[in-house]
FIFI-115569 format. One record per residue: x, y, z of N, C-alpha, C in turn; residue in one letter. Coordinates in steps of 0.05 Angstrom, whole numbers, plus 5000, padded with zeros to 4 digits. Example, Ala and Ser with C-alpha at 12.3 -4.5 7.8 and 13.67 -1.06 7.14 Angstrom:
2
526448865156524649105156526449345156A525749555142527349795143525850015157S
end
This chain:
566
501749765000500050005000501750255000M503950245016505750475017507050524990E507850314977509150344951507150454930K504650364931502650454912502150754915V501750834940501151124946503551294939I505951194945508351354940508751384910Y508251174895508551194865506551384853S504151394864502151584855502951874860I503951914885504752184893507252274878L508852084869511352154855510952214826S508652154815508152184787505852384783S506352604768504252804763502052684746K502852494728500852374710498952204726F499952044745498251874762496452034780K497552254790495952434807493652554791K494252624766492252734748490052524742F490952274738488952054733487152014757L488252024781486551984805484552214807V485452464803483652694805481552674783I482352604759480452574736478352354741L479352134753477451914758475351994779A476252144799474352224820472352424808V473252614792471452814780469452684761I470352494745468552354727466552184742L467552054764465651894780463552074793A464352304802462452494815460352584794L461352674771459452774750457652554741I458852314736457252084726455052004746G455751994772453851914792451552124795S452252374795450252584798448452594774V449552534750447852544726445952304724M446252104742444351884743441651974752M441452204766438852294776437252424753L438252624738436552744717436152554694P437952354689437552164668435851934676T434851934701432951734711434151454713K436851434714438051174720437651104749L437551314766436851274794434351454799V432151324809429651464812429351554841L428351804845428051914872425051904879A424551844905421851834916421951884946K419751984956419652044985420151785001M418451584997418751325010417851104991L419050874992418250654974415550534982P414550354966412050214972412350034996G410150005011410249835035408149615034K409049375036407149145036405649145063S402949115061401249115085399348875083A397848835105395948615106393148705099N392848955089390249055082390449285063T388449335047388149575031385249635028F384549875020381849965018381150064990T378750014981377750104955375550304960I375950554949373850764951372150754926Y369550744929367750754907366051004908V366151164887364551404885363051404859D360451384859358851394835357951684831T356251734810355252004805353652104829A353652364833352352484856349452424859T348052384836345152324837344652024836N346651854841346251564841344751474865S343351254863341951134885343750934900S342850854923344250654938344450394923V342250334908342250084892344350094871K344750324858346850344837349650324849Q350050454872352650434886353150144894T351050004904351349734912352049554888Q350949614865351549464841354549474834E355749714837358549744831360249584852V359549614878361049484898360949174896T358549074888358248784885360048684861Q360248854841362048784818364948764827C365748964844368448954854368948714871V367048654889367348424907367448164892V365848134872365747884856368447834842S369848044835372448014822374647954843M374248064867376248024888376147734899L373747604896373447334907375247134894K376247194870378047014856380947024866G381547204884384347224894384747044918E386446844917386846654939388046784964P389447004962390847124985388947315001E386447344992384547515007383047355027I383247435053381847285074378947365076K378347625077375547705080375347995069D372848075063372248335051369948455067I370248715073368148865088367149095070E364549115068363349325051361849525070I362449785066361149995081359650175061Y356950135060355250285041354450555053M354750765038353851025047355351135071G357751035076359351125099362251045094Q364051155111366851075109367450845127G369550705122370450485139371550595165A371850425185373150525210375850645203P376450865216378851025209381450865211L383050885191385750775191387751005186D390250935183392351135179391851305155Y390951175133390551325108387951485109A385851375121383251505121383151755138G385151795155385152035172385152295155L386652295133386852545117385352515090V384152285084382752255059379752295062K378952395085376152455089374352225092G375351995101373651755104371551795125S372151945146370251985168367852165160A368152315138366052495130364152375110L364552125102362852005082360251915094K358052005082355351915092353251945070R354151955045352351995022351751725009M349451704995348651454983350351374959K351951564948353551494925356451424933Y356951394959359551334970359651054983Q361850924980362250654993365250604996A365850445015368650355019368750055023E370749935011371149645013373849595025I373849465048376349395062377049105055V379449065045380448805036382648715056V382248495069384148385088385648155075N388248155076389947955063391147765084L392347555074393847375091396347515100T397747405120400047535131402147585110D403247835110405147905089407747745089K408347625112410847465114410347175103H407847105098407246835088406246825059K406347055045405547055017407847185001R407947094976410147184958409547464946D407047524941406347774927405747994948E407348214947406748444965403948564958P402848704977400248824973400249024951S402349184949402449384927402649264900Y403949024898404048884872401248774865M399748674885397048574880395248804870M395449034884393849264875394549344847V397149344841398049414814396949224793H396548974800395648764781392648774778R391148804799388148784797386849054791I388149274796386949544792385749574764R387249534742386149584716383849394709P383949144719381848954713379149044726K379349114751376849194766375749454754I377449644749376449904739375249864711Q376349694695375249654668372549514669K372249324688369749174689367549314704A368149484724366149584742365549884739C367450044730366950334728364750404708E364350234688362450294667359550224674G359050104697356350024705354650264711L355750474723354350714730356050954720V354751144708356151374697357751524718N360051634710361651804728362551654753D362951394751363951244774366951254776T367951284800370851294805371451074826S373350894819374250684837377150734843I377850784868380550844875381650634895K384050554892385350364910387250514929F386650484955388150634975389850434991I392450474989394350305004395250445029E396150285048397150395073399750545068M399950805073402350955066404650875084P407050875073409450815088410651055102S409551295096410451545109408051715117G408351975117406152145125403752115105P401352065115399052045096398252305085P397452305059396652545046393952495031T392652705022390152665007390452484983L392652504969393352334947396352374941A397452204924400252234917400752494902T399052544883399152804868396452944871I396453184881394053344885394453604869V392453674853392453924838390154094850V390754324861388754504871388454744852E386054774842385454994823383755204836L384955444840383555664854382555864833Y380155964836379056164818376356264829G375056434812372556554820370256464802E370856404777368756314758368456014760D366255914771365955624776365655474750H364355584730364155444704366855414691K368455624692371155604681372855414696L372655414723374155224739373454934734M370854884731369954614725370954514698R370754684678371754614651374754574651K376254744665379154714666379954464682T378554404703379054164719378853914702A376753904684376453674667378853644648E379853874638382153864619384653774634R384953864659387253784675387153484681I384753384688384353094693385052934669A384253024645384852874620387852854616D389353074621392253064618393452864638V392452864663393552684683392952394675L390652344663389952064655391751974632R392752154616394452084594397452064602Q398052154626400852144636401551864646T403651754635404551484643405251474672E404251274686404851224714402751334733G400751494723398651594740396151434737L394851374759392351214759390451344779V388051244780385951334799385551644798D385551754774385152044771382152104777V381752304794379052374802378852674808D376452784801375853064807374053074831I374853204852373253214877371153444875M369053384860366853574857364253424850Q362053534857359453404851358853404821D357453194813356453184786354053364783T354053524761351753694755349753524740I347253504750345253334737342553484737Y340753384721338053494719336353394742K334953574755333053494776330453644772K328353554786325653674782324753794808Y323854034807322754174831319654164829E318354084850315454094852314554354865L313354524850312654794860309554814863I308554824888305654844893304655124883P302355114869301055364860299055444882D299755644898298055714921295255804912K295055944890292456044881290655814873E291755624859290155394850289355214875K291255194894290755034917288355144933I288255414936286055534951283455504936I283555554910281055524894280055234893K281855044897280954764896279954674923S280054844944279054764970281054604986G283654624979285754484993287454685008L289354585024291254755038294054685029S295854885030298654845021299954625039V299454635065300554435083299654155076D297154135067296053875059297453765035Q297953945015299353864990302253774996V303553935013306353875019306553605034N304753555052304853305067304353055049K302553075030301952845013304352784995I305753004986308052964968310352834984I310852935008312852815025312152525032Y309652475038308752205045309052015022L308652104998308751934975311651864967A313452064967316052024956318251984977F318252154996320352145017319451985041K316952025049315951905073316052095096G314352055116314252225139313152085163S313552195186312552075211309652155215K307951955218305052005220303951965248V305451815265304551765292306851655308A306351595333308451475350307251245366V309051065375308150835390309650835416K308350795438309550775464310150485471N312350435485313050165493314450185520T314049985536315249975563318149895561K319049785538321849695535323749915526N322650145519324250365510323350625522Q325150795529324551045543323151245524Q324151265499323051455480320851325464D319151495452317051405435318251315408Q316951105397317850995371316251125349I317551275330315951395308314951185288P312551235278311451065257311851215231I313451095213314251225188312651105165F311451275149309651185127310551305101L310551135080310951225053309951015034R309951075008309150884988311250664986L310450424977312450214975314350274951D316650124951318750174931317750164903D316049964897315049934870313350174861K311650264879309850494872311450754870T313650784884315151034884316851064859R317250854844318850864819317451034798V318951224787317851394766318851294739V316951224722317651124695315851274674R317151384654320051394649321351604668P323951594671325351774688325652044674D323452194673323452454659321252624671S321052864660318953054670316252944665K315852814642313152704635312452474654E314452314661313952084679313152184707G314452404716313852514742311052634742L310352774720307652894718305552674718E306052454705304152224704303852114732R306052094748305851994775304252184792K304652444789303052634805300052614798L299452554773296652524765295252304780T296852094787295651864800295151914830S296252134841295952204869293652404871L291652344888289352524891288952594921N287952834925287252934952284353014952L282952954975280153014978279953294991M278453474977278153744988275853755009N275253995018273154025038270353935029K269953955002267353874992267153574985M269253424991269253134985269953064957G271153254942271953204914274853134913V275652924898278452844894279753034874L281953154882283353344865286153214858I286853174832289453064825291653264833P293753164845296053334853297153494830I297053374806298253504783296853764777K294353794785292854044779293754284795E295054224818295754444836298754464840V300254294827303254294829304454294801V306454474797307854484772310554354775S311654244753314254104753316154274737V318454344749320454514736323154364736K324354344712326954214708329154414713E330954354731333254534737335754374740V338054514740340554384745341054364775N342454164783343154134812345154344820S345254394846347154594857349554444869S351854444856354154294867355254424892P356554264908357854364933360154534925T360454754939362754944935364854884955I367254814946369454754964371255004966F372155064990373855294995376255225012R378355365007380755335024382155605026K382855685050383955945055382156165043D379556135047377556325038377456365008L378456164993378456184964376955934952K375355974932373955754919375955584904D375655314905377555144893376254884883M377654754865377054484855379554314858V379254074868381553904873381453664854T383753614841384053384824386253214836I385652954840387552774853388452554834T390752444839391852214823393752064840A393951804835395851634849398051544830E400351474840402551364824402551064826C402950934803402850644802405750534799D406950464821409650344821411850534810M411350794810413350984801413551214821V415751364819416051604836414151814826S413151984845411352194837412652424824Q415352444825416752674815416552684784V417052464771417252464742414552494728Y412452354737409852404724408952694728P409552814752408753084756410153274737L412753234732414253404714413153374685L412553114677411453074651408653194648D406953164668404253274667404353584667A406253694682406453994683407154104655R409053974642409854074615407554034596E406153814598403853764580401653964585K401154024611399054214618399654494606L402154574607402854834597402354844567M402754624553402154614524399154614518E397754454533394854424528393254674535V393954804557392455034566393155294552L395255294536396155544523394055644503E392255474493390355564473388155734486D387855724512385755874526386856064547E389256014557390256174579393056274572F393856484586396656564587397956434611E399556234606400656074628403356184637V403556244663405956354675406856174698E409456154701410555994723410856184748K410456064771410756214796413756264800V414556514803417456574806418556474832P421156434833422556364858423156064859G424555984880425355714885424155594910M421655684916420355584940419155304934S417755194954416454934950414054954932T413255204924411155244905412155314877Y414655234872415855314847414655174822M413154954827411954814805409154924798F408155114814405455224810405355384784D402855414774402455564749400255764753L400455994740398456204740397056204713I394456164712392956154687391256414685L391956564664390556824659388756794634K386156834638384256824616383857104605E384857174581384957444572382257564565P380357404556377857524546375957604569Y375757444589374057504612375657624635Q378257664631379957784652379857624678N379857354675379857174698382657064702Q383257014728385856894735385456664754E386856444749386656214766389556124774M389756004797392255904807392155594808L394055474794394255174794396555104813L395854984835397754914857398054614860R400554524862401054234866401354184896W400153964904400253894933400353594935D399853484958399853194963402653104971G403252854964405852734972408152884959E407653004935409753154922410653394939M408653524951409353754968410853664992K410053435004411453325027414353255019V414653134995417353064986419153304983T418053514970419653754967420453874994L418553885012419153995039421253825053D420953565051422853385065425653405053T425853405026428453415014429753695018F428053905020429054175026430154175054R428754065073429654065101432253895104D432253665091434653495092437053635079L436453775056438653925043439654145061G437854275076438754475095440354365117G439554125127441053995148443853915138A443953825113446553745101448453985099F447354205089449054445086449954545114I448154535134448954615161451154435172A450954175166453053985175455754055162A455654115136458154185122459354435134L457754645139458754895149459954855177V458554715194459554665221462154505221L462254295204464754145202467054315193M466454485173468554655162469654845183F467754965198468655155219470255015241L469454775248470954625268473754555259L473954475233476554415222478354655220M477154885213478755135212479855205239V478155175260479055225287481255035295V480954785287482854575296485554595281Y485454625254487854625238488954905233Y487255105237487955385230488855395200K487455245184488055235155485455185139S484955355120482655315103483155085083F485555045075486154835056485654555067A486754505091486254245103483354195110L481954415119479054385125477554325099S478454445077477154395051477554105043G479953995048480453715041478553525056I478253575081476453405097473553435087V472753675080470053725070469553585044L471453615025471153484999471053185001I472753075018472752785021470152685033A468952835051466452755063464152765042S464152975026462053005006462152794984F464552694978464852504956463652234962L462752194986461351934992458751914977S457752144966455352144950455651964926I458051934916458551764893457651474899I458451374922457651104930454751084935G453551294947450651284953449051254927V449651424907448051414882448651154867I451151084864451950844849450750594863V450750594890449650374904446650344899G445150554897442350544890441950444862H443750524844443450424816443850124815Y445950024828446449734828444149584841I443149684864440949554878438349554861T437949774847435549794830435649594808D437949554796438249344775437749064786K438649024810438248764823435248714829F433948904842431148874849429348854824T430048994803428448974778428748704766M431148584767431648324756430248104772A430148134799429047934816426047964820V425148204826422348244834420848444815A422248554796421048744777419948994793N421449074813420749304829423149494830V422649754827424749964828425650004857H428150064860429250134886429850434884F428450594900428550884898430551014917F431651244908433151414926431151564943L430951504969428851614986429951805007T428151905023428952085045430751945065A430351685069432151535087434951505075T435051505048437751495035439251755041S437851985040439252235046440152245076L438452125093439252115121441851955124I442051735109444551575110446851725099G446451885078448652045067449652255087F447752385101448552575121450052445144I449152205151450552055172453351985165S453851945139456551865130458552095133L457652345135459452565136461452545158M460552475182462352445205464352215201G463351985190465151755187467251815166I466451945144468452015123470452215134S469552415149471352615160473352485178A472552295194474352165213476652035199R476251895177478451765162480351975152S479352195141481152395130482752525153S481452575176482852695198485152525208L484752265209486852075218489252095199L488852105173491052115154492552375157L491052595159492352855160494052885185I492852805208494352835234496852665234D496552415225498852225225501052325206F500252425183502252525164503652775174S502252955186503453195197505353135220R504652935236506452855258509052745247A508952585226511352465214513052685200M511652875187513153095174514553265195I513253305218514453455240516953315251A517053045248519452895257521652885236D521253015214523253035194522952845170G520852695169520352515146519552675122V520552595098519952735073516852725068E515752935057512852975055511452745041K512352665017511052455002511252185017K513552135029513951885043512251885068R511952105081510252125106507352065099A506452185077503652145069503151855061I505051725046504751455038504751265062A506651315080506851145104504351175122T503451415125501051455142498551325129A498351335103496051205089496250905093T498550795089498850505091498350415120A499250575139498850505167495950515176T494550725167491750765175489750615157R490750485136488950345118487450115132A488849975149487549745163485249835181K485650025200483350105216481150235200P481850385179479750505162478050295148I479350085138477949875125476249705145M477349665169475749525189473249675197L473549935199471150105204469050075182T470050075158468150045135466849775135T468349565140467149295141465049275163I465649405186463649395208461149545200A461349765186458949915177457449745157I458849625138457549465117456049225129V457349085148456048855160453648945178L454049165192451849265209449449365193G449949455169447749565153446549365134S447649125133446648925114443748845119A443048805145440248745152438448975147L439449215152437849455148437149495119L438849405101438449435072436049275062A435249075077432948915068430249025077T430349225094427849345104426449505081D423749475078422449615056422549925059P422650025084422650315088425450425091I427050295108429750395114431850265097F431050135075432950005057434850215045G433750455038435450665027437650755046G436950765072438950835092441150625093L440450365092442450155092444250155068G443050195044444650195019446450445019I445450675029447150915030449550875048A449150745071451350695089453350495078L452350285065454150075055455950185032I454650285011456150374987457450644992F456250815008457551065015460051025031G460050835049462450775065464750665047S463950495028466050395010467250614993I465550794983466551024967468251204984A467351255009468851435027471651315034A471751055036474350915041476250945018T475250904994476950934970477951214967L476151404972476951694970479051754991V478751655016480651715037483351595031S483451355019485951215015487451294990L486051414970487351474945487151774937F484851894941484452164933485452364953F484952314979485752495000488852525000V490452304998493352344997494252524974P492952514951493652684929493152974936V490853034949490253304957492153394979L492853224997494753295019497453365007M498353224987500953274974500953534959D498553634952498353874935498254124951S498254114978498054354995500454385013T501254625018503454685036502554685065K499954675069498954685096499654435112A500754225099501453985113503854025132M505454235126507754285143506854425168F507354315192506454445217507754715220P506254905231507355175236509255175260R511355325257513255345280512055525301E512055435325510955585348513255695365E513255955369515456085384514656095414K516656015430516156025459516156315469D514256365486514156635497515356635525E517156835529518556855555517057065572I
end
């Protein structure tokens, strides 16, 4: 080892080759991120023993129609041998779980909503992870069941491995013109559906449908010898039903209401149109004060109107939310593709501007409608926002660690050059972190056809390596300076110090690799383990070959002469 290091330090060409190799390795590893050879994601998929299916039919759908869709889903799930049991919650949300806390499960109570909880066999006893099962059955179920009722949305909700969000990708559209917002939201949803890797695209807004208002004609009611209250009661009694009396019982403290309405067969309006409703009203008669039967149709008019959709607001601004999930891919790349496509598609109607600055809202767009002088804000949220915030915070922590290390080294060595060497050597462990994720990704794709992502835990591992990498460089510098102070020639001192400290440095690396091996198999903290393993290997190579070259290139290796004060 001493001969190898000494030969490198004695040859300018070999020193140049070492520096060139490190620079190329750094550039090549960093370029793996924009070229998508290494994919970044907040957290990887997590296999669980359960997942939930959200069913949302059109806003004017009946419970029977919603049940038809859920039964279709259940019938297809029954063919899966790994499913233990299935729970259906009609017109309500399932008992709250980790994901349902922020997805509004507790607020569901409408007839067009349902949730299906699917319980699987233990994840340690089956070969297929839950996220792979969802990936496989999602397109089959959506193709077979979404067409049964118009405007049906079937979404597969998996247990998140990190902070739960409304959806992986959330688009919030803020504006004042509701018709323009609804139209633009449809166009945004179409772009998301066409983006590769995005599934379960849904617009969180009510369906606008035709409905019929029954308007009593007070003048005709009075002339017919009836009362308005009498007409209202018979209409409620016929279609909705009402309480007509109560029953007392000794087994219950409160009175039991007696509810009366027409039977289900009689309440059906055929055809489902204005004419069918008028025909139904004709069959309903009320007896006036003179004992004459008056058809309800004679005193009630039918008016066809549009439904009034729910208005959603956030921060006192009207908004429409479009959600989408990522299918076995990172949310970063579909978002960037969808954003570029949106800017192209919406240019025919809006003046599209990017939000200035480098904040976490840097992907947002401002849509200006020139003819009506309307302006809308397109804001990205969901797991993408959490990812940006997390990577921003980790990046800040990394920069803070570098600055503190540099300041400590300057105080210790009283030299900016030596402090810079320690800092550079610590940073270069990123080569091993990125290359390690590339190698692991190729392995997992070949074995299980699953990507291995560079995650937030990977960055935590990289930051953790800073201290370990700095320690190896400090040992070499201190040992070399001590030998130079004893009169040993500079190159020989650096070579001897490197050879002497190579064994403890390599033993430290081996201990880290072995200690992180089990961690690398964890679905969540696997990135941390891989970062520690390959980052330590890269840091060791940098310490043993690149750091000696940098040490030989600076005069700061010679200890300063200290004068005794009398």
